[in-house]
N, C-alpha and C positions, 0 to 999 in steps of 0.2 A: 107747537107754536100757533096753530090755527085758532082763530077766534075773531072777535070783532074789537073795535077800538073807538071809544067815544070821541077822541080828538079827530080822527079821520071823519067820523060822522058829522062833526061840527064843521069841518072844512068842506066836506062833500055831502050835502044834505040828501042827495039821491041815494046814497048807500043805505039809508034806513029803509028804503022801499024795495031794495033788491038784495038777493042773497049774495054775500061776500064773506071772505075769510082772510085774515092777516096771515101771511106766509113767511115773513122774515123779520129780522130785527131792524130797527131804524139805522140808516147809514147814509152819509153823504158821498160815499165812494163812487157811485155811479148814478145816472139819472134815468128818467123814463125813456129817453130816446135810445140810450145804450141798452137798457133792459129789453126794449122792443127788438133791438138788433141781436139780442142774445149775448150781450157782453156785460158782465157785472164787475169788471176790473177797472173801468175808467168812465168818466162822463163823456157823452158825445154831444156836439153842437157844431154847426157849420162855421161859426165865427168865434174863435177863442178870444177870451178877454185876457189882457196882459197880466192882471193881478189875481186871477182866479186859478183854480186847479187846471192841470193840463187837459184841455178838451181834445178829443179826437174827432176827425171827420174823414171819410174815405176818399175825398177828392178836394182839390183846391176850391174854395168858395169865397165870395165876397158879399153874400147876402143871406138872409134867413127866410126866404120865401118858400112857399109850398113846393115850387118847382125845384128848389135846392134840396129839400128833404127827399122828394121823389127821386131826383138824380142820385143822391147819396145812397139811398136804399137800392136803387137799380144796380149800383156797384157791388152789392152783396147778394144779388140774385133775385130781388123782388121786381114785380111789374104791377102797374096799376090794374085794379080789377073793379068790378061793378058793385060788390057788396061784401058784407062780413059774414055771410052764411058759411057754415061749416062745409068744407069740401074735403073728403078723405084724400090723403096724400099731399095736401097743401097746408102750409102755415100762412096765416094772414096777420097783417098789422092794420091799425086804424090810427090816423092822425086827427087830432082835435085842433080847432082853431078858435081863438078868442080875440075879438077886436082886430081881425085881419092878420094875426100873428099865430104861428104854430105854438101851441101851449102844452101839448101832451101827445104821447103815443102809447098804444096798448097792443099786446100781442095775443093772438088766439092760441089756446092750447089744443092738443089733439082731441080732447073731450068736448070742445066747443066753448068752454069757459074762457074768459079773457083774463090776462095778467097785466098788472100795471105797477110801476114804481111811483109812489106818490111823493114827489119832491124829495126832501131829505128824510122822509119817513119810511114806512115799510113798503114791501111788495104785497100786493093783494091779488086774490082771485075774485073775479066778479062775474056774475051770470050775464050781465047786460052792459053794453057800452053806455047806456043811459044812466047807469049808476054814477058816472063821473061827469055827465053833461051839466051845464049850469054856469053860474057866475065865475067860477075859478078857471075852468078849462074850455068853456064854450060848447061847441058842437063838433061832431065828427064830420070831416070834410073830404076825406080820401081813404080808400082802402087799397092795400097792396098785397100780393101773394107771391109765394115761391114754393117749389116742390119741397116737401117735408124733409128736413135734414136730421130729425130726431133730436 
């Protein structure tokens, strides 16, 4: 299934300048936050909407702030860290923010590549977090890590 995708490159122009590969089929079954948490069975978001799919969040929440995302991921073993550099024995995530709101999360693989779920589209592997920065997802604003769980 690995390859590139013109629709993704149109949505995320930075992909053209970075090595990446498509790793899954398109699906709305889960989102980038769930994917970063290692869950591809349901979407994750701190404030579920009444008429949308059943969103999950690991704690009670009444807002969508960065601190809420940090707190939610702390519930599953992550702690804030300084950077996204590869550290053997640890897995990391990166949160992106656009216009003051969390817009995306990516997870680092054991080989140092990053994996992202792009909306209702595919999962991708990308060499750099910069591949997804820009108008749609904004910039990386926070890194978290936990001991590798495999």
